[in-house]
C-alpha positions as semicolon CSV with decimal commas, in nm:
position;residue;x (nm);y (nm);z (nm)
1;M;0,861;2,150;-3,995
2;K;0,533;2,040;-3,840
3;L;0,372;1,702;-3,894
4;S;0,010;1,622;-3,831
5;Y;-0,071;1,326;-3,606
6;L;-0,191;1,124;-3,905
7;T;0,128;1,204;-4,098
8;F;0,332;1,092;-3,799
9;L;0,152;0,758;-3,793
10;A;0,201;0,715;-4,167
11;V;0,579;0,739;-4,147
12;L;0,614;0,483;-3,868
13;P;0,773;0,151;-3,973
14;A;0,518;-0,111;-4,069
15;T;0,647;-0,348;-3,800
16;T;0,583;-0,101;-3,516
17;S;0,313;-0,217;-3,275
18;F;0,134;0,007;-3,031
19;T;-0,042;-0,115;-2,719
20;L;-0,260;0,119;-2,515
21;R;-0,351;0,001;-2,169
22;M;-0,597;0,161;-1,927
23;G;-0,455;0,511;-1,925
24;T;-0,107;0,617;-1,826
25;G;-0,046;0,574;-1,454
26;N;-0,389;0,436;-1,361
27;S;-0,298;0,067;-1,337
28;F;-0,083;-0,142;-1,103
29;G;0,023;-0,506;-1,098
30;R;0,135;-0,769;-1,349
31;L;-0,087;-1,076;-1,311
32;F;-0,316;-0,946;-1,037
33;R;-0,381;-0,606;-1,194
34;I;-0,596;-0,312;-1,086
35;S;-0,706;-0,007;-1,284
36;T;-0,880;0,268;-1,088
37;W;-1,101;0,538;-1,237
38;G;-1,321;0,833;-1,144
39;E;-1,281;1,179;-0,989
40;S;-1,358;1,308;-0,642
41;H;-1,660;1,513;-0,750
42;G;-1,765;1,306;-1,052
43;G;-2,043;1,053;-1,065
44;G;-1,841;0,790;-0,883
45;V;-1,509;0,614;-0,842
46;G;-1,411;0,253;-0,878
47;V;-1,177;-0,018;-0,995
48;T;-1,144;-0,292;-1,253
49;L;-0,956;-0,590;-1,109
50;D;-0,819;-0,827;-1,371
51;G;-0,640;-1,154;-1,309
52;C;-0,835;-1,248;-0,997
53;P;-0,825;-1,628;-0,954
54;P;-1,157;-1,807;-1,005
55;R;-1,353;-1,990;-0,736
56;I;-1,269;-1,741;-0,458
57;P;-1,567;-1,684;-0,224
58;I;-1,601;-1,309;-0,161
59;T;-1,910;-1,112;-0,064
60;R;-2,000;-0,747;-0,096
61;D;-2,009;-0,723;0,285
62;E;-1,647;-0,842;0,312
63;I;-1,537;-0,570;0,072
64;Q;-1,751;-0,311;0,250
65;I;-1,570;-0,371;0,580
66;D;-1,245;-0,230;0,441
67;L;-1,426;0,054;0,262
68;D;-1,596;0,154;0,589
69;R;-1,255;0,180;0,754
70;R;-1,139;0,412;0,473
71;R;-1,448;0,629;0,431
72;P;-1,465;0,996;0,539
73;G;-1,665;1,134;0,830
74;Q;-1,551;0,875;1,085
75;S;-1,433;1,113;1,355
76;R;-1,337;1,471;1,434
77;I;-0,985;1,415;1,301
78;T;-1,098;1,312;0,951
79;T;-1,277;1,507;0,678
80;P;-1,649;1,555;0,763
81;R;-1,758;1,470;0,407
82;N;-2,052;1,235;0,460
83;E;-2,023;0,941;0,222
84;A;-2,159;0,591;0,280
85;D;-1,916;0,455;0,017
86;A;-2,151;0,166;-0,057
87;V;-1,984;-0,062;-0,310
88;E;-2,163;-0,203;-0,614
89;I;-2,010;-0,512;-0,776
90;L;-2,086;-0,491;-1,146
91;S;-1,909;-0,800;-1,279
92;G;-1,684;-1,093;-1,198
93;L;-1,904;-1,274;-0,942
94;N;-2,172;-1,538;-0,988
95;P;-2,500;-1,530;-0,787
96;E;-2,332;-1,743;-0,516
97;D;-2,061;-1,476;-0,464
98;I;-1,785;-1,684;-0,622
99;T;-1,527;-1,517;-0,846
100;L;-1,546;-1,621;-1,210
101;G;-1,187;-1,545;-1,307
102;T;-1,315;-1,261;-1,527
103;P;-1,262;-0,890;-1,447
104;L;-1,419;-0,769;-1,125
105;A;-1,566;-0,420;-1,168
106;M;-1,657;-0,233;-0,849
107;L;-1,821;0,110;-0,826
108;V;-1,885;0,355;-0,542
109;R;-2,111;0,647;-0,632
110;N;-2,032;0,996;-0,500
111;K;-2,320;1,137;-0,297
112;D;-2,199;1,433;-0,087
113;Q;-1,970;1,632;-0,314
114;R;-1,983;2,012;-0,268
115;S;-1,817;2,154;-0,576
116;G;-1,911;2,509;-0,477
117;D;-1,646;2,496;-0,203
118;Y;-1,390;2,499;-0,488
119;L;-1,561;2,676;-0,777
120;E;-1,715;2,977;-0,604
121;N;-1,399;3,127;-0,454
122;D;-1,026;3,182;-0,519
123;M;-0,957;2,805;-0,512
124;S;-1,095;2,789;-0,868
125;V;-0,796;2,982;-1,002
126;A;-0,527;2,968;-0,729
127;Y;-0,303;2,667;-0,672
128;R;-0,290;2,518;-0,323
129;P;0,075;2,510;-0,206
130;S;0,227;2,158;-0,215
131;H;-0,093;2,020;-0,371
132;A;-0,118;1,850;-0,710
133;D;-0,321;2,144;-0,848
134;A;-0,024;2,310;-1,019
135;T;0,150;1,997;-1,146
136;Y;-0,170;1,845;-1,292
137;D;-0,226;2,174;-1,476
138;A;0,135;2,177;-1,597
139;K;0,105;1,819;-1,726
140;Y;-0,240;1,816;-1,885
141;G;-0,319;2,184;-1,946
142;V;-0,652;2,126;-1,774
143;R;-0,755;1,995;-1,433
144;A;-1,057;1,888;-1,230
145;I;-1,078;2,179;-0,986
146;A;-1,358;2,048;-0,765
147;G;-1,226;1,806;-0,507
148;G;-0,887;1,771;-0,672
149;G;-1,009;1,515;-0,928
150;R;-0,783;1,211;-0,946
151;S;-0,535;1,357;-0,696
152;S;-0,796;1,327;-0,420
153;A;-0,773;1,047;-0,165
154;R;-1,115;0,946;-0,296
155;E;-0,929;0,768;-0,578
156;T;-0,810;0,512;-0,320
157;I;-1,161;0,366;-0,289
158;G;-1,086;0,139;-0,585
159;R;-0,756;0,028;-0,431
160;V;-0,920;-0,057;-0,098
161;A;-1,201;-0,252;-0,269
162;A;-0,948;-0,455;-0,468
163;G;-0,735;-0,487;-0,155
164;A;-1,025;-0,655;0,025
165;V;-1,030;-0,921;-0,248
166;A;-0,652;-0,959;-0,218
167;R;-0,684;-0,991;0,160
168;K;-0,927;-1,283;0,115
169;I;-0,696;-1,459;-0,134
170;L;-0,399;-1,429;0,103
171;K;-0,605;-1,561;0,394
172;L;-0,719;-1,864;0,196
173;Y;-0,372;-1,938;0,056
174;N;-0,159;-1,943;0,371
175;N;-0,352;-1,762;0,644
176;I;-0,154;-1,448;0,550
177;E;-0,256;-1,138;0,747
178;V;-0,187;-0,779;0,643
179;L;-0,232;-0,526;0,924
180;A;-0,124;-0,162;0,947
181;Y;-0,133;0,098;1,222
182;V;-0,033;0,458;1,290
183;S;0,314;0,428;1,440
184;K;0,411;0,795;1,453
185;V;0,252;1,141;1,458
186;Q;0,527;1,399;1,425
187;E;0,776;1,288;1,693
188;I;0,519;1,096;1,903
189;E;0,596;0,727;1,845
190;A;0,400;0,412;1,928
191;E;0,567;0,185;2,182
192;N;0,520;-0,177;2,288
193;V;0,345;-0,293;1,969
194;D;0,409;-0,665;1,920
195;H;0,416;-0,729;1,545
196;D;0,340;-1,097;1,600
197;T;0,019;-1,048;1,796
198;F;-0,152;-0,710;1,748
199;T;-0,496;-0,730;1,584
200;M;-0,722;-0,514;1,370
201;E;-0,944;-0,475;1,675
202;D;-0,645;-0,334;1,866
203;V;-0,581;-0,087;1,583
204;D;-0,943;0,025;1,549
205;A;-0,993;0,061;1,926
206;N;-0,926;0,437;1,897
207;I;-0,980;0,700;1,627
208;V;-0,606;0,748;1,570
209;R;-0,569;0,379;1,478
210;C;-0,270;0,317;1,702
211;P;-0,274;-0,010;1,903
212;D;-0,067;0,149;2,182
213;Q;-0,343;0,326;2,375
214;A;-0,113;0,553;2,577
215;S;0,067;0,675;2,265
216;A;-0,265;0,708;2,081
217;E;-0,388;0,953;2,345
218;R;-0,079;1,170;2,304
219;M;-0,113;1,154;1,925
220;L;-0,478;1,259;1,945
221;E;-0,394;1,556;2,166
222;R;-0,138;1,673;1,911
223;I;-0,374;1,627;1,615
224;D;-0,650;1,818;1,795
225;E;-0,409;2,099;1,882
226;I;-0,304;2,136;1,517
227;R;-0,660;2,093;1,387
228;K;-0,795;2,377;1,600
229;Q;-0,530;2,606;1,451
230;G;-0,665;2,537;1,101
231;N;-0,347;2,345;1,022
232;S;-0,257;1,983;0,936
233;I;-0,012;1,721;1,056
234;G;0,170;1,411;0,922
235;G;0,340;1,097;1,045
236;V;0,408;0,729;0,970
237;V;0,197;0,420;0,905
238;T;0,363;0,082;0,973
239;C;0,235;-0,230;0,796
240;V;0,304;-0,592;0,894
241;A;0,234;-0,896;0,675
242;R;0,241;-1,225;0,867
243;N;0,273;-1,582;0,738
244;V;0,411;-1,476;0,400
245;P;0,598;-1,774;0,249
246;A;0,962;-1,747;0,149
247;G;1,039;-1,696;-0,218
248;L;0,816;-1,404;-0,322
249;G;0,980;-1,129;-0,526
250;A;1,247;-1,140;-0,794
251;P;1,609;-1,029;-0,820
252;V;1,724;-0,691;-0,952
253;F;1,436;-0,479;-1,083
254;D;1,137;-0,663;-0,939
255;K;1,255;-0,695;-0,580
256;L;0,965;-0,735;-0,340
257;E;1,050;-0,422;-0,143
258;A;1,081;-0,227;-0,470
259;D;0,728;-0,333;-0,569
260;L;0,601;-0,253;-0,219
261;A;0,769;0,086;-0,233
262;K;0,602;0,174;-0,562
263;A;0,266;0,050;-0,432
264;C;0,282;0,250;-0,110
265;M;0,443;0,561;-0,256
266;S;0,156;0,584;-0,507
267;I;-0,088;0,656;-0,222
268;P;-0,183;1,026;-0,198
269;A;0,037;1,223;0,047
270;A;0,295;0,940;0,081
271;K;0,646;1,090;0,085
272;G;0,873;0,819;0,226
273;F;0,914;0,441;0,246
274;E;1,127;0,210;0,458
275;S;1,163;-0,169;0,456
276;G;1,263;-0,333;0,785
277;D;1,496;-0,110;0,986
278;G;1,530;0,121;0,687
279;F;1,739;0,431;0,751
280;A;1,791;0,336;1,117
281;G;1,990;0,038;0,993
282;T;2,257;0,273;0,857
283;L;2,354;0,351;1,216
284;L;2,449;-0,012;1,284
285;T;2,746;-0,227;1,188
286;G;2,705;-0,539;0,978
287;K;2,736;-0,759;1,286
288;E;2,462;-0,560;1,460
289;H;2,232;-0,541;1,160
290;N;2,257;-0,897;1,023
291;D;1,968;-1,130;1,104
292;E;2,143;-1,448;1,218
293;F;1,986;-1,779;1,113
294;Y;1,889;-2,072;1,332
295;I;1,688;-2,393;1,296
296;D;1,346;-2,394;1,461
297;P;1,363;-2,686;1,708
298;E;0,996;-2,775;1,648
299;T;0,944;-2,729;1,274
300;G;1,301;-2,779;1,152
301;A;1,260;-2,468;0,935
302;T;1,528;-2,204;0,882
303;R;1,441;-1,891;1,081
304;T;1,608;-1,563;1,177
305;K;1,680;-1,458;1,535
306;T;1,595;-1,095;1,456
307;N;1,401;-0,926;1,177
308;R;1,590;-0,609;1,089
309;S;1,554;-0,705;0,722
310;G;1,177;-0,673;0,754
311;G;1,114;-1,018;0,608
312;I;1,290;-0,948;0,278
313;Q;1,649;-1,032;0,181
314;G;1,793;-0,986;-0,167
315;G;1,452;-0,863;-0,279
316;I;1,289;-1,197;-0,190
317;S;1,072;-1,282;0,110
318;N;1,239;-1,504;0,372
319;G;0,925;-1,623;0,550
320;E;0,947;-1,384;0,847
321;N;0,707;-1,093;0,906
322;I;0,725;-0,837;0,627
323;V;0,748;-0,493;0,788
324;V;0,731;-0,163;0,599
325;H;0,691;0,198;0,707
326;V;0,522;0,470;0,498
327;A;0,565;0,840;0,576
328;F;0,273;1,075;0,503
329;K;0,308;1,451;0,477
330;P;0,066;1,697;0,637
331;T;-0,246;1,758;0,428
332;S;-0,190;2,036;0,173
333;T;-0,528;2,209;0,212
334;I;-0,533;2,410;0,535
335;A;-0,748;2,694;0,669
336;Q;-0,451;2,924;0,730
337;A;-0,348;3,192;0,480
338;Q;-0,064;3,097;0,244
339;S;0,113;3,271;-0,041
340;T;0,052;3,118;-0,384
341;V;-0,013;3,207;-0,749
342;T;-0,308;3,188;-0,984
343;R;-0,326;2,989;-1,304
344;D;-0,247;3,300;-1,509
345;G;0,061;3,387;-1,302
346;Q;-0,063;3,637;-1,043
347;E;0,066;3,628;-0,683
348;V;-0,218;3,599;-0,431
349;E;-0,294;3,484;-0,077
350;L;-0,510;3,174;-0,036
351;R;-0,698;3,034;0,260
352;G;-0,829;2,680;0,199
353;K;-1,202;2,613;0,220
354;G;-1,405;2,296;0,211
355;R;-1,378;1,967;0,402
356;H;-1,037;1,809;0,444
357;D;-0,848;1,573;0,675
358;P;-0,635;1,754;0,934
359;C;-0,438;1,426;0,948
360;V;-0,450;1,160;0,676
361;L;-0,297;0,885;0,891
362;P;-0,608;0,711;1,036
363;R;-0,765;0,670;0,691
364;A;-0,429;0,585;0,532
365;V;-0,413;0,264;0,739
366;P;-0,658;0,065;0,518
367;M;-0,501;0,222;0,207
368;V;-0,156;0,090;0,298
369;E;-0,301;-0,251;0,388
370;A;-0,472;-0,265;0,048
371;M;-0,162;-0,182;-0,155
372;V;0,055;-0,426;0,040
373;A;-0,206;-0,703;-0,002
374;I;-0,240;-0,637;-0,377
375;T;0,139;-0,644;-0,418
376;L;0,171;-0,972;-0,227
377;V;-0,100;-1,146;-0,430
378;D;0,067;-1,030;-0,752
379;A;0,405;-1,158;-0,627
380;L;0,248;-1,487;-0,516
381;M;0,091;-1,543;-0,858
382;C;0,423;-1,462;-1,032
383;Q;0,599;-1,712;-0,806
384;Q;0,343;-1,982;-0,883
385;A;0,370;-1,915;-1,257
386;Q;0,751;-1,923;-1,279
387;C;0,893;-2,136;-0,998
388;E;0,609;-2,367;-0,893
389;L;0,463;-2,459;-1,230
390;F;0,637;-2,796;-1,193
391;P;0,695;-2,972;-0,857
392;N;1,048;-2,997;-0,720
393;T;1,122;-3,370;-0,753
394;A;1,467;-3,354;-0,593
395;S;1,518;-3,562;-0,281
396;L;1,461;-3,400;0,056
397;D;1,834;-3,375;0,124
398;E;1,896;-3,204;-0,210
399;R;1,637;-2,932;-0,154
400;P;1,703;-2,613;0,043
401;N;1,576;-2,636;0,399
402;P;1,226;-2,480;0,428
403;M;1,228;-2,117;0,550
404;G;0,990;-1,907;0,754
405;T;0,731;-1,894;1,027
406;T;0,485;-2,130;0,856
407;A;0,736;-2,366;0,692
408;K;0,797;-2,720;0,820
409;R;1,065;-2,973;0,734
410;E;0,942;-3,322;0,664
411;G;1,042;-3,541;0,955
412;G;1,133;-3,244;1,175
413;P;1,478;-3,086;1,232
414;K;1,767;-3,249;1,048
415;K;2,023;-3,412;1,274
416;S;2,339;-3,203;1,292
417;T;2,653;-3,341;1,126
418;V;2,875;-3,063;1,263
419;P;3,096;-3,194;1,544
420;A;3,023;-3,045;1,885
421;G;3,264;-2,770;1,985
422;S;3,387;-2,706;1,631
423;G;3,467;-2,346;1,538
424;P;3,293;-2,120;1,286
425;V;3,260;-2,246;0,930
426;G;3,506;-2,066;0,701
427;L;3,365;-1,886;0,395
428;K;3,583;-1,734;0,127
429;V;3,394;-1,452;-0,043
430;D;3,496;-1,286;-0,372
431;E;3,224;-1,038;-0,468
432;E;3,240;-0,708;-0,651
């Protein structure tokens, strides 16, 4: 028995409510919420940012800085597509460049799309191996062939624009910095990167975006070697968020690292995520892996001697540097011949044409920064709404000791009441 769509609606219970948000899978965030739109070879791409706090000073030039770091055509190891990616702010700001608290709409128009690279050859009917071509077709029954449509990295323009706003909010709130860098290209790994001190200038000092210059040179040699073969290469981007206050994130389903994982894994070509030591931590014992606490002798705040947790414990930030790692696969579109099939089920051989990144990592750096910044602002606003709506009026001694790199205890470190030379404190644990 077949029912028409109208018949189906008619038999629904009268109490049923239906809410349609901005398209399935195109939005992210709870209070600080982005919705991106547009295709790679359409008229343009952009973002609607809802929930942005009012009275935040932000200029077009500040947003453009991050977009310039993301844009194509920067070097020989990125796609040569020539786009200025000039952002237009359509709403949400007053003439003095102050946010109004209303939705911010930002648009970047496409200028240098070459749809013929896709439509005038076998790429119009054949699926690129490991690309979203086949799965988009399987889901929707239709796809944007030119440029990959929404599956293109061009979609991330909206994320990076919104991320620039998030970056400004974090800076104003607690001088929070979000910085990422290329930490690994295949097996070549960055060394001697101090997560407390490296800067954006250090990262952008070379086209690989690795602050360890010696490792960057080896990475570049490998990328060039693969690029000249008409092939592609992957690796890892590491992101560090400094000065994040303790308390962000929620237990169980909304753990901070779970939100960060979803944010980062939604970036095109992302295939893996680690928080803190991640999988390497499985090689350690509990004694080796645990971050032991101590009291900062200057601020009196609770700190950790190490940071294998990556600044998050129990799904909640502990005030130390948040450290995450995102793995990116090699770009799907390559100039070498590969076996594939056509849309109608014929086996063929395909050689990719057009302009594509031989390595997505350098341009993925600002994308990861943007998604981490957006996630942190959303978590910060949730924390303010639930736990800081009313001030904690308990006495100083009844409150938990402040935690983290930027926390300070009123009056400095508390005088110890533990007798000198006493043994470890006993703790009886009965957990499932």
